[in-house]
N, C-alpha and C positions, 0 to 999 in steps of 0.2 A: 291584413295578409301580402305577400308580396305576388305583384303581379307576375314572375317568373315562376311559380308554384304552379300555374293553373297547367292541366293535363289535357291538351286537344285531344288525342284520342287514347283510349286506355290500353296501356300495354303491360304492365307489372304494378312494381309499388315505387312510389316517388314520396322521397321524405328530405324533410329541410334540415342542415344543421347547423349549430351556432354555438360558439364558444369564448371566450374572452380571457385574456392573460395581462394580470396587473404586475406594475412594476415602479419601484420608486426611480422619480424625474432624477437625470442626471445634468440635464440641461435648461435653462433659461433664457424667454426668449423678452425683452422688454422693447416695447412700443410706444415710444412717445413723439410727442410734437412742437415746434417752436410756431406760434402764431405771432406776429408783430403787426401792427396797424401803425400807420403813417402819414400826415396830409399828404408828403411827396414819394411815390416810385422810389427813388434813390435813398430816401431816409430807410424805408420800410427795409428793401435789400440789405444796406448797411448794419442796420441793428441786427437784422437776421442772420446773415453773414458771421459777426461777430459773433452771436451765441453757438452757431453751429461750429465756431472753431473752437469755443471753450469747453463745450459738451465734448468734442473731440480728444482736447487735451485731456480733461477729467476722465475721461472710459481709458486712456493711455497710462493714467495715473496709478488706474487699479490693474494694469498689469491684461487688461484684454487687448487682443493684438487688431489693427486696422481690418483684417481680413474678417471678421467677426462683428462687424459694425458695416450697416448700410445707410446712406442717406440719400435721399430723395434730391430730386433738382429744386432748387427755391421755386416756387408757384406765385405770381402776385395775380389779385384779384381783386375788384371794388369793393369795398366794403360799404352797407347799406342799413339802417334801421327800420325797422317797418312798423313800431307802436306809435300808433295816429299817422302823421304826416311822414312820409317817406323824407330819410336826411342820407346824406353822403357823409358818410363817418371817417373815411379815408382809404388807402390800398391796405392790404393785408397781405402780407409775404407770409409763406409758410413752408418747412422744411419738417420732414419726418425720419424718424432713426427707427431701425430694427438693431440691438446690441444683444447679441448671444454670448450670455453668461456660461462657463462650465463650473466657476465656484458658485454655487446657491448661496451659501453662509454669506457671501458678498453683496446679496441683491440687493435686500437695502438699502445698506448705505452708498450702493451705486443708484440707486434713484434718488434717494436724496441729495447725492451730490449733483445726478443731472439735472434734477429742479431747479436747484441752486444756480445753476452754471446758463439756466434759461428755458427750459424744456415748460413751458407753461400748460401742456395735454398731454395727460399720460393716459394712453388708449387703451393699453393691455398689457396682462403679463402671463406668457403661456409657458406651461411646462412641456417638456418630452422629453424623450429618451434616445440615445444615441444607439441603442442595439435592437431599434423598432421592427429592422429585416429579420431577424431571429425572432422576437415575439410574436411577428404574426408569422412565422411559419411554424410556430408550438399552437397558435389557434387554430389554424387551417386544420393541421393533424388532429385536434380535438375535436373539432368541427366536424371532420369525418368517420371520427368516431362515434361520436354523437349521433350522428344520420344512422349509422349502421345499427347500433342500438335499437333505434327508433324503427327500423324497418324490421329488426327480428323479432321485436314486440308485434309489430302488426301483423305479421307472418304466421307467428305461434297463435294470436287469437284471431286471425282466419283460417286456421288449419291449412296452410300450406308452407311448402319450402321456400325459404329465401334463395333465390340463383344469382348469379354473378352480376356486377356490375355491369350496367348498359349505357350509363348517362352520367356525366358530372359538369355540374355548371356552379362557376363561381358568383358569389352574391354580393354584391359592393356592400363592404363595409361599412360606411356611410346608414343604408337601410337597416343594418345590424345594431348598429347603436341607439338609433332612432326606436326600433322596436324594444331596446332594452333601458327606457327613460331617459336618454337623450344624454348617455355619457361621451363627456369629448375625451376622443382620442389623444388630444394631446394635454390633457389632464386640466387643471385650475387652480385657483387660489383656494384659501381654508373657508371653510363652512360661516365663519365668523368676518370674512370679508377681509383677513390679514396674507400676508404673502405666504403662508406655509404650502409648500409643494403639494401636499396629498399623495396622491398615486395617479398613474398614468396607463389607460385600459387601452389595449389593444385588442380590437376582435376582427372575427372572419366569420364567414357561411358560406354553405355549399347546399346546392339542389343535387341530389344523386338519386338516379333512377337505377330498382333493381330487377330483374326477370323472375319470373315464378319459376321454382323448379319443377313444381308439382305439389299435388295435396295429400 
């Protein structure tokens, strides 16, 4: 149950409405990283910087603009082994990429080429839609309709007349998603672990209070 649904003082009919809208994704965000360990800090920086440059060129070769690629700063830290005696392994340099693709058919090819260019850590592939604002508006409209339908049923069952709306409160969409089985708003890969985009589910929830007009 949502804590926001608690009624501190009875005043009418309070109901929760939820709705979701599914859409085919048209954006893929590929999150990868480069991790290189060398005995000297300068060597770790050099080899990682080389991989960063190669990956940039590979992505450009696929027609992805620089504005669709974000790269973290090079991060350097000491690396140690902890199995048995603690042993110094060297200096680990890391750089992380987020690559946004609009051509989903090229996703697998881009991923393979990026890995071959030096990305040795594939963190996530996330699917999204460019029309999320419009989809959210549709979901909110449907959530209000669901809440009104529920309130009308309660009023009819209780033998009273449903009055005007006196309270509307938006409910965080993450709460709605968790209550509906943990669907990710940003989509996900296929059920078999491949790179099939599946669908994107955009949710909305609302708490509405109605007055009671009479019996």
